[in-house]
OpenMM code with the backbone's topology and positions (N, CA, C; nanometers):
from openmm import Vec3, app, unit

residues = "MET ILE LYS GLN VAL LEU HIS ARG VAL PHE SER ILE LEU MET ALA PHE LEU VAL LEU PHE SER THR VAL SER PHE THR ILE GLU LYS HIS PHE CYS GLY ASP VAL LEU VAL ASP VAL SER LEU PHE THR GLU ALA LYS LYS CYS ALA SER GLU ALA GLU GLU ILE ILE ALA LYS MET ASP CYS CYS LYS ASP THR ILE ASP VAL VAL GLN GLY GLN ASP GLU LEU THR VAL LYS THR PHE ASP ASP LEU GLU PHE GLU GLN GLN VAL PHE LEU VAL ALA PHE SER HIS THR TYR PHE ASP LEU PHE GLU ASP LEU SER GLU ARG GLU VAL LEU HIS LYS ASP TYR SER PRO PRO ASN LEU VAL TYR ASP ILE GLN VAL ARG ASP GLN VAL PHE LEU ILE".split()
positions = [
    Vec3(0.0827, -0.1189, 0.0000),
    Vec3(0.0000, 0.0000, 0.0000),
    Vec3(0.0875, 0.1258, 0.0000),
    Vec3(0.1819, 0.1318, 0.0947),
    Vec3(0.2695, 0.2489, 0.1024),
    Vec3(0.3594, 0.2555, -0.0195),
    Vec3(0.4016, 0.1400, -0.0689),
    Vec3(0.4879, 0.1363, -0.1868),
    Vec3(0.4155, 0.1954, -0.3080),
    Vec3(0.2886, 0.1629, -0.3232),
    Vec3(0.2122, 0.2160, -0.4360),
    Vec3(0.1923, 0.3664, -0.4227),
    Vec3(0.1657, 0.4135, -0.3015),
    Vec3(0.1456, 0.5572, -0.2801),
    Vec3(0.2753, 0.6328, -0.3081),
    Vec3(0.3868, 0.5821, -0.2564),
    Vec3(0.5153, 0.6474, -0.2823),
    Vec3(0.5500, 0.6467, -0.4314),
    Vec3(0.5187, 0.5373, -0.4979),
    Vec3(0.5447, 0.5291, -0.6419),
    Vec3(0.4649, 0.6350, -0.7167),
    Vec3(0.3398, 0.6524, -0.6802),
    Vec3(0.2561, 0.7538, -0.7468),
    Vec3(0.3052, 0.8947, -0.7172),
    Vec3(0.3433, 0.9211, -0.5914),
    Vec3(0.3910, 1.0549, -0.5552),
    Vec3(0.5186, 1.0888, -0.6318),
    Vec3(0.6135, 0.9960, -0.6362),
    Vec3(0.7379, 1.0220, -0.7086),
    Vec3(0.7141, 1.0336, -0.8594),
    Vec3(0.6190, 0.9597, -0.9128),
    Vec3(0.5872, 0.9716, -1.0553),
    Vec3(0.5320, 1.1097, -1.0871),
    Vec3(0.4453, 1.1596, -1.0010),
    Vec3(0.3885, 1.2933, -1.0220),
    Vec3(0.4963, 1.3996, -1.0085),
    Vec3(0.5834, 1.3860, -0.9098),
    Vec3(0.6918, 1.4827, -0.8928),
    Vec3(0.7857, 1.4838, -1.0129),
    Vec3(0.8176, 1.3675, -1.0656),
    Vec3(0.9046, 1.3611, -1.1838),
    Vec3(0.8363, 1.4224, -1.3061),
    Vec3(0.7055, 1.4023, -1.3199),
    Vec3(0.6329, 1.4618, -1.4320),
    Vec3(0.6351, 1.6148, -1.4224),
    Vec3(0.6157, 1.6694, -1.3024),
    Vec3(0.6226, 1.8143, -1.2853),
    Vec3(0.7639, 1.8671, -1.3091),
    Vec3(0.8641, 1.7909, -1.2701),
    Vec3(1.0020, 1.8320, -1.2939),
    Vec3(1.0305, 1.8426, -1.4434),
    Vec3(0.9862, 1.7456, -1.5197),
    Vec3(1.0057, 1.7494, -1.6649),
    Vec3(0.9255, 1.8647, -1.7255),
    Vec3(0.8035, 1.8846, -1.6763),
    Vec3(0.7192, 1.9925, -1.7290),
    Vec3(0.7829, 2.1287, -1.7044),
    Vec3(0.8270, 2.1562, -1.5816),
    Vec3(0.8810, 2.2874, -1.5505),
    Vec3(1.0201, 2.3099, -1.6081),
    Vec3(1.0926, 2.2043, -1.6378),
    Vec3(1.2239, 2.2241, -1.6981),
    Vec3(1.2133, 2.2522, -1.8479),
    Vec3(1.1006, 2.2221, -1.9097),
    Vec3(1.0862, 2.2443, -2.0535),
    Vec3(1.0003, 2.3662, -2.0881),
    Vec3(0.9401, 2.4310, -1.9897),
    Vec3(0.8520, 2.5454, -2.0163),
    Vec3(0.9352, 2.6729, -2.0243),
    Vec3(0.9085, 2.7545, -2.1267),
    Vec3(0.9723, 2.8857, -2.1419),
    Vec3(0.8688, 2.9934, -2.1135),
    Vec3(0.9136, 3.1052, -2.0555),
    Vec3(0.8210, 3.2158, -2.0326),
    Vec3(0.8991, 3.3467, -2.0306),
    Vec3(0.8247, 3.4573, -2.0457),
    Vec3(0.8858, 3.5905, -2.0449),
    Vec3(0.8261, 3.6724, -1.9318),
    Vec3(0.9086, 3.7592, -1.8769),
    Vec3(0.8651, 3.8515, -1.7718),
    Vec3(0.8864, 3.9917, -1.8256),
    Vec3(0.7757, 4.0668, -1.8390),
    Vec3(0.7841, 4.2042, -1.8881),
    Vec3(0.7692, 4.2997, -1.7707),
    Vec3(0.8568, 4.4005, -1.7672),
    Vec3(0.8524, 4.5022, -1.6618),
    Vec3(0.8437, 4.6394, -1.7287),
    Vec3(0.7606, 4.7263, -1.6722),
    Vec3(0.7477, 4.8624, -1.7245),
    Vec3(0.7888, 4.9592, -1.6137),
    Vec3(0.8877, 5.0436, -1.6452),
    Vec3(0.9389, 5.1422, -1.5513),
    Vec3(0.9034, 5.2817, -1.6004),
    Vec3(0.8624, 5.3686, -1.5086),
    Vec3(0.8498, 5.5119, -1.5349),
    Vec3(0.9544, 5.5797, -1.4486),
    Vec3(1.0605, 5.6207, -1.5102),
    Vec3(1.1747, 5.6725, -1.4349),
    Vec3(1.2453, 5.5555, -1.3692),
    Vec3(1.2542, 5.5622, -1.2366),
    Vec3(1.3137, 5.4516, -1.1624),
    Vec3(1.2077, 5.3715, -1.0871),
    Vec3(1.0814, 5.4001, -1.1111),
    Vec3(0.9720, 5.3361, -1.0385),
    Vec3(0.9137, 5.2236, -1.1244),
    Vec3(0.9035, 5.1066, -1.0659),
    Vec3(0.8423, 4.9927, -1.1341),
    Vec3(0.6909, 5.0094, -1.1317),
    Vec3(0.6291, 5.0158, -1.2488),
    Vec3(0.4855, 5.0383, -1.2585),
    Vec3(0.4100, 4.9070, -1.2694),
    Vec3(0.4553, 4.8153, -1.3546),
    Vec3(0.3811, 4.6914, -1.3754),
    Vec3(0.4772, 4.5785, -1.4121),
    Vec3(0.4403, 4.4588, -1.3656),
    Vec3(0.5130, 4.3367, -1.3993),
    Vec3(0.4115, 4.2387, -1.4547),
    Vec3(0.4445, 4.1752, -1.5663),
    Vec3(0.3524, 4.0811, -1.6279),
    Vec3(0.4282, 3.9552, -1.6662),
    Vec3(0.3627, 3.8420, -1.6448),
    Vec3(0.4289, 3.7148, -1.6728),
    Vec3(0.3942, 3.6616, -1.8113),
    Vec3(0.2670, 3.6620, -1.8478),
    Vec3(0.2276, 3.6034, -1.9764),
    Vec3(0.1732, 3.7061, -2.0760),
    Vec3(0.1307, 3.8194, -2.0304),
    Vec3(0.0752, 3.9215, -2.1205),
    Vec3(0.1676, 4.0423, -2.1228),
    Vec3(0.1290, 4.1423, -2.2029),
    Vec3(0.2092, 4.2630, -2.2120),
    Vec3(0.1860, 4.3497, -2.0882),
    Vec3(0.2927, 4.4095, -2.0376),
    Vec3(0.2820, 4.4933, -1.9176),
    Vec3(0.2058, 4.6207, -1.9493),
    Vec3(0.1237, 4.6647, -1.8529),
    Vec3(0.0455, 4.7881, -1.8709),
    Vec3(0.1374, 4.9089, -1.8621),
    Vec3(0.1102, 5.0057, -1.9495),
    Vec3(0.1906, 5.1265, -1.9532),
    Vec3(0.1360, 5.2259, -1.8516),
    Vec3(0.2205, 5.3182, -1.8089),
    Vec3(0.1746, 5.4186, -1.7128),
    Vec3(0.0837, 5.5203, -1.7822),
    Vec3(0.0002, 5.5882, -1.7045),
    Vec3(-0.0986, 5.6807, -1.7613),
    Vec3(-0.0338, 5.8025, -1.8231),
    Vec3(0.0818, 5.8404, -1.7746),
    Vec3(0.1472, 5.9606, -1.8273),
    Vec3(0.2287, 5.9321, -1.9530),
    Vec3(0.2265, 5.8076, -2.0020),
    Vec3(0.3070, 5.7741, -2.1187),
    Vec3(0.2566, 5.8455, -2.2442),
    Vec3(0.1253, 5.8621, -2.2558),
    Vec3(0.0716, 5.9327, -2.3723),
    Vec3(0.1203, 6.0766, -2.3755),
    Vec3(0.1270, 6.1390, -2.2590),
    Vec3(0.1774, 6.2765, -2.2532),
    Vec3(0.3270, 6.2806, -2.2828),
    Vec3(0.3993, 6.1795, -2.2385),
    Vec3(0.5431, 6.1770, -2.2621),
    Vec3(0.5751, 6.1579, -2.4099),
    Vec3(0.4930, 6.0788, -2.4782),
    Vec3(0.5162, 6.0603, -2.6210),
    Vec3(0.4989, 6.1931, -2.6927),
    Vec3(0.3993, 6.2674, -2.6499),
    Vec3(0.3756, 6.3970, -2.7136),
    Vec3(0.4909, 6.4924, -2.6827),
    Vec3(0.5382, 6.4897, -2.5606),
    Vec3(0.6456, 6.5819, -2.5213),
    Vec3(0.7838, 6.5298, -2.5604),
    Vec3(0.7920, 6.4090, -2.6149),
    Vec3(0.9172, 6.3458, -2.6575),
    Vec3(1.0156, 6.3272, -2.5410),
    Vec3(0.9613, 6.3023, -2.4232),
    Vec3(1.0466, 6.2743, -2.3083),
    Vec3(1.0601, 6.1225, -2.2990),
    Vec3(1.1788, 6.0782, -2.2804),
    Vec3(1.2040, 5.9337, -2.2808),
    Vec3(1.2429, 5.8859, -2.1400),
    Vec3(1.1482, 5.8887, -2.0482),
    Vec3(1.1798, 5.8414, -1.9139),
    Vec3(1.1168, 5.7045, -1.8867),
    Vec3(1.0250, 5.6588, -1.9670),
    Vec3(0.9635, 5.5274, -1.9499),
    Vec3(1.0400, 5.4242, -2.0316),
    Vec3(1.0546, 5.3059, -1.9730),
    Vec3(1.1237, 5.2009, -2.0469),
    Vec3(1.0612, 5.0657, -2.0123),
    Vec3(1.0730, 4.9746, -2.1052),
    Vec3(1.0242, 4.8378, -2.0879),
    Vec3(1.1437, 4.7429, -2.0888),
    Vec3(1.1437, 4.6491, -1.9973),
    Vec3(1.2463, 4.5448, -1.9984),
    Vec3(1.1766, 4.4099, -2.0104),
    Vec3(1.2377, 4.3228, -2.0847),
    Vec3(1.1824, 4.1884, -2.1065),
    Vec3(1.2883, 4.0869, -2.0674),
    Vec3(1.2546, 4.0029, -1.9705),
    Vec3(1.3430, 3.8939, -1.9289),
    Vec3(1.2842, 3.7642, -1.9817),
    Vec3(1.3643, 3.6904, -2.0570),
    Vec3(1.3196, 3.5646, -2.1153),
    Vec3(1.3868, 3.4493, -2.0393),
    Vec3(1.3045, 3.3591, -1.9877),
    Vec3(1.3555, 3.2394, -1.9212),
    Vec3(1.3339, 3.1236, -2.0171),
    Vec3(1.4433, 3.0743, -2.0727),
    Vec3(1.4349, 2.9678, -2.1723),
    Vec3(1.4282, 2.8322, -2.1038),
    Vec3(1.3382, 2.7501, -2.1509),
    Vec3(1.3296, 2.6124, -2.1044),
    Vec3(1.4181, 2.5236, -2.1891),
    Vec3(1.4236, 2.4010, -2.1533),
    Vec3(1.5062, 2.3056, -2.2266),
    Vec3(1.4346, 2.2676, -2.3564),
    Vec3(1.5058, 2.2784, -2.4687),
    Vec3(1.4442, 2.2503, -2.5980),
    Vec3(1.4479, 2.1021, -2.6329),
    Vec3(1.5581, 2.0370, -2.6029),
    Vec3(1.5727, 1.8973, -2.6421),
    Vec3(1.5903, 1.8104, -2.5181),
    Vec3(1.5149, 1.7050, -2.5126),
    Vec3(1.5293, 1.6073, -2.4061),
    Vec3(1.5984, 1.4848, -2.4635),
    Vec3(1.7013, 1.4403, -2.3977),
    Vec3(1.7698, 1.3208, -2.4443),
    Vec3(1.7101, 1.1998, -2.3748),
    Vec3(1.6735, 1.1031, -2.4521),
    Vec3(1.6169, 0.9798, -2.3996),
    Vec3(1.7212, 0.8703, -2.4175),
    Vec3(1.7650, 0.8157, -2.3059),
    Vec3(1.8648, 0.7092, -2.3116),
    Vec3(1.7964, 0.5765, -2.2871),
    Vec3(1.8420, 0.4775, -2.3584),
    Vec3(1.7870, 0.3439, -2.3409),
    Vec3(1.8862, 0.2585, -2.2634),
    Vec3(1.8420, 0.1382, -2.2306),
    Vec3(1.9261, 0.0453, -2.1569),
    Vec3(2.0472, 0.0046, -2.2401),
    Vec3(2.0314, 0.0020, -2.3709),
    Vec3(2.1414, -0.0373, -2.4594),
    Vec3(2.2505, 0.0692, -2.4699),
    Vec3(2.2200, 0.1943, -2.4335),
    Vec3(2.3201, 0.3006, -2.4385),
    Vec3(2.4210, 0.2909, -2.3252),
    Vec3(2.3893, 0.2158, -2.2199),
    Vec3(2.4803, 0.2016, -2.1067),
    Vec3(2.5910, 0.1027, -2.1386),
    Vec3(2.7022, 0.1176, -2.0674),
    Vec3(2.8110, 0.0225, -2.0837),
    Vec3(2.7737, -0.1091, -2.0158),
    Vec3(2.8470, -0.2142, -2.0460),
    Vec3(2.8145, -0.3469, -1.9953),
    Vec3(2.8197, -0.3513, -1.8429),
    Vec3(2.9210, -0.2895, -1.7822),
    Vec3(2.9331, -0.2905, -1.6368),
    Vec3(2.8161, -0.2172, -1.5719),
    Vec3(2.7725, -0.1075, -1.6326),
    Vec3(2.6582, -0.0332, -1.5804),
    Vec3(2.5297, -0.1147, -1.5924),
    Vec3(2.5154, -0.1882, -1.7008),
    Vec3(2.3975, -0.2732, -1.7171),
    Vec3(2.3945, -0.3829, -1.6115),
    Vec3(2.5095, -0.4445, -1.5871),
    Vec3(2.5170, -0.5516, -1.4867),
    Vec3(2.4824, -0.4961, -1.3490),
    Vec3(2.5388, -0.3805, -1.3153),
    Vec3(2.5102, -0.3201, -1.1858),
    Vec3(2.3624, -0.2853, -1.1734),
    Vec3(2.3045, -0.2280, -1.2770),
    Vec3(2.1640, -0.1879, -1.2726),
    Vec3(2.0711, -0.3076, -1.2564),
    Vec3(2.0982, -0.4146, -1.3272),
    Vec3(2.0154, -0.5350, -1.3162),
    Vec3(2.0298, -0.5969, -1.1780),
    Vec3(2.1524, -0.6071, -1.1276),
    Vec3(2.1750, -0.6668, -0.9955),
    Vec3(2.1128, -0.5813, -0.8856),
    Vec3(2.1277, -0.4508, -0.8953),
    Vec3(2.0708, -0.3614, -0.7941),
    Vec3(1.9192, -0.3683, -0.7930),
    Vec3(1.8578, -0.3619, -0.9116),
    Vec3(1.7111, -0.3659, -0.9164),
    Vec3(1.6577, -0.5009, -0.8689),
    Vec3(1.7270, -0.6081, -0.9029),
    Vec3(1.6828, -0.7413, -0.8605),
    Vec3(1.6861, -0.7528, -0.7082),
    Vec3(1.7950, -0.7112, -0.6460),
    Vec3(1.8040, -0.7214, -0.5006),
    Vec3(1.7126, -0.6214, -0.4318),
    Vec3(1.6946, -0.5025, -0.4898),
    Vec3(1.6090, -0.4008, -0.4284),
    Vec3(1.4630, -0.4447, -0.4279),
    Vec3(1.4147, -0.4979, -0.5380),
    Vec3(1.2744, -0.5367, -0.5445),
    Vec3(1.2448, -0.6621, -0.4632),
    Vec3(1.3446, -0.7460, -0.4423),
    Vec3(1.3234, -0.8635, -0.3575),
    Vec3(1.3165, -0.8275, -0.2104),
    Vec3(1.3633, -0.7104, -0.1716),
    Vec3(1.3530, -0.6682, -0.0323),
    Vec3(1.2086, -0.6470, 0.0105),
    Vec3(1.1243, -0.6053, -0.0818),
    Vec3(0.9883, -0.5670, -0.0491),
    Vec3(0.8864, -0.6728, -0.0884),
    Vec3(0.9261, -0.7970, -0.0893),
    Vec3(0.8346, -0.9047, -0.1243),
    Vec3(0.7411, -0.9299, -0.0065),
    Vec3(0.6136, -0.9394, -0.0338),
    Vec3(0.5140, -0.9595, 0.0707),
    Vec3(0.5121, -1.1065, 0.1109),
    Vec3(0.5426, -1.1335, 0.2372),
    Vec3(0.5531, -1.2705, 0.2830),
    Vec3(0.4169, -1.3323, 0.3129),
    Vec3(0.3150, -1.2522, 0.3323),
    Vec3(0.1836, -1.3073, 0.3650),
    Vec3(0.1191, -1.3778, 0.2459),
    Vec3(0.1617, -1.3465, 0.1247),
    Vec3(0.1029, -1.4070, 0.0065),
    Vec3(0.1699, -1.5391, -0.0317),
    Vec3(0.2796, -1.5731, 0.0320),
    Vec3(0.3476, -1.6980, 0.0004),
    Vec3(0.2667, -1.8162, 0.0523),
    Vec3(0.2720, -1.9250, -0.0202),
    Vec3(0.2030, -2.0462, 0.0205),
    Vec3(0.2946, -2.1276, 0.1123),
    Vec3(0.2442, -2.1607, 0.2292),
    Vec3(0.3207, -2.2400, 0.3252),
    Vec3(0.2850, -2.3857, 0.3025),
    Vec3(0.3811, -2.4621, 0.2522),
    Vec3(0.3532, -2.6007, 0.2140),
    Vec3(0.3475, -2.6946, 0.3339),
    Vec3(0.4168, -2.6658, 0.4392),
    Vec3(0.4217, -2.7563, 0.5535),
    Vec3(0.3275, -2.7130, 0.6665),
    Vec3(0.2248, -2.6370, 0.6334),
    Vec3(0.1334, -2.5836, 0.7333),
    Vec3(0.0578, -2.6959, 0.8050),
    Vec3(0.0108, -2.7950, 0.7339),
    Vec3(-0.0687, -2.9026, 0.7925),
    Vec3(0.0130, -3.0281, 0.8213),
    Vec3(0.1420, -3.0209, 0.8141),
    Vec3(0.2274, -3.1371, 0.8366),
    Vec3(0.2476, -3.1591, 0.9865),
    Vec3(0.2256, -3.2798, 1.0312),
    Vec3(0.2547, -3.3125, 1.1709),
    Vec3(0.3684, -3.4141, 1.1713),
    Vec3(0.4670, -3.3964, 1.2573),
    Vec3(0.5824, -3.4870, 1.2574),
    Vec3(0.5397, -3.6258, 1.3074),
    Vec3(0.6146, -3.7276, 1.2713),
    Vec3(0.5778, -3.8628, 1.3144),
    Vec3(0.5978, -3.8793, 1.4650),
    Vec3(0.5214, -3.9681, 1.5218),
    Vec3(0.5341, -3.9960, 1.6642),
    Vec3(0.6642, -4.0705, 1.6908),
    Vec3(0.7313, -4.0344, 1.7973),
    Vec3(0.8564, -4.1002, 1.8348),
    Vec3(0.8231, -4.2215, 1.9217),
    Vec3(0.8662, -4.3352, 1.8785),
    Vec3(0.8412, -4.4573, 1.9533),
    Vec3(0.9476, -4.4731, 2.0616),
    Vec3(1.0690, -4.4407, 2.0277),
    Vec3(1.1781, -4.4473, 2.1244),
    Vec3(1.2790, -4.3385, 2.0885),
    Vec3(1.3608, -4.3034, 2.1833),
    Vec3(1.4598, -4.1988, 2.1644),
    Vec3(1.5832, -4.2596, 2.0983),
    Vec3(1.6128, -4.2181, 1.9757),
    Vec3(1.7205, -4.2779, 1.8975),
    Vec3(1.8563, -4.2459, 1.9587),
    Vec3(1.8737, -4.1246, 2.0103),
    Vec3(2.0035, -4.0887, 2.0673),
    Vec3(2.0368, -4.1733, 2.1902),
    Vec3(1.9376, -4.2002, 2.2738),
    Vec3(1.9620, -4.2818, 2.3923),
    Vec3(1.9828, -4.4271, 2.3517),
    Vec3(1.9065, -4.4738, 2.2549),
    Vec3(1.9177, -4.6127, 2.2115),
    Vec3(2.0542, -4.6434, 2.1525),
    Vec3(2.1064, -4.5505, 2.0704),
    Vec3(2.2360, -4.5721, 2.0065),
    Vec3(2.3523, -4.5165, 2.0877),
    Vec3(2.3243, -4.4533, 2.2002),
    Vec3(2.4244, -4.3942, 2.2868),
    Vec3(2.5111, -4.2923, 2.2098),
    Vec3(2.4429, -4.2036, 2.1309),
    Vec3(2.5104, -4.0998, 2.0554),
    Vec3(2.4650, -3.9662, 2.1129),
    Vec3(2.5597, -3.8901, 2.1725),
    Vec3(2.5271, -3.7641, 2.2359),
    Vec3(2.6163, -3.6529, 2.1790),
    Vec3(2.5627, -3.5336, 2.1726),
    Vec3(2.6434, -3.4186, 2.1285),
    Vec3(2.7246, -3.3671, 2.2457),
    Vec3(2.8514, -3.3472, 2.2231),
    Vec3(2.9379, -3.3004, 2.3318),
    Vec3(2.9714, -3.1554, 2.3081),
] * unit.nanometer
topology = app.Topology()
chain = topology.addChain("A")
for resn in residues:
    res = topology.addResidue(resn, chain)
    for name in ("N", "CA", "C"):
        topology.addAtom(name, app.Element.getBySymbol(name[0]), res)
């Protein structure tokens, strides 16, 4: 039960890691003088109200900056055959021993569950005079 839950949680985390490493986005900032007026993540930043007057007066105190955060463009997919022979042997041995650690013992069939040992008619060690020293 816990193994399945942990497997699902780690699968979701890995999916989000791949998603966020490949997403690109831009951050637009609009400054009027030295004052930050607006910051926008996905749309264009709003301009200040006095910008129309500044365009008319030809004053250049407003500026826009655009920061681009590039995501990963190419993902390399490696297969088991791309590994060296020693790495393949280690990976197979590690996975085999790791997965055998978590084997559920309650599902195993116990073959000697209903077996009763034979009745002892006489004590063999006393009869043959063989004792452990």
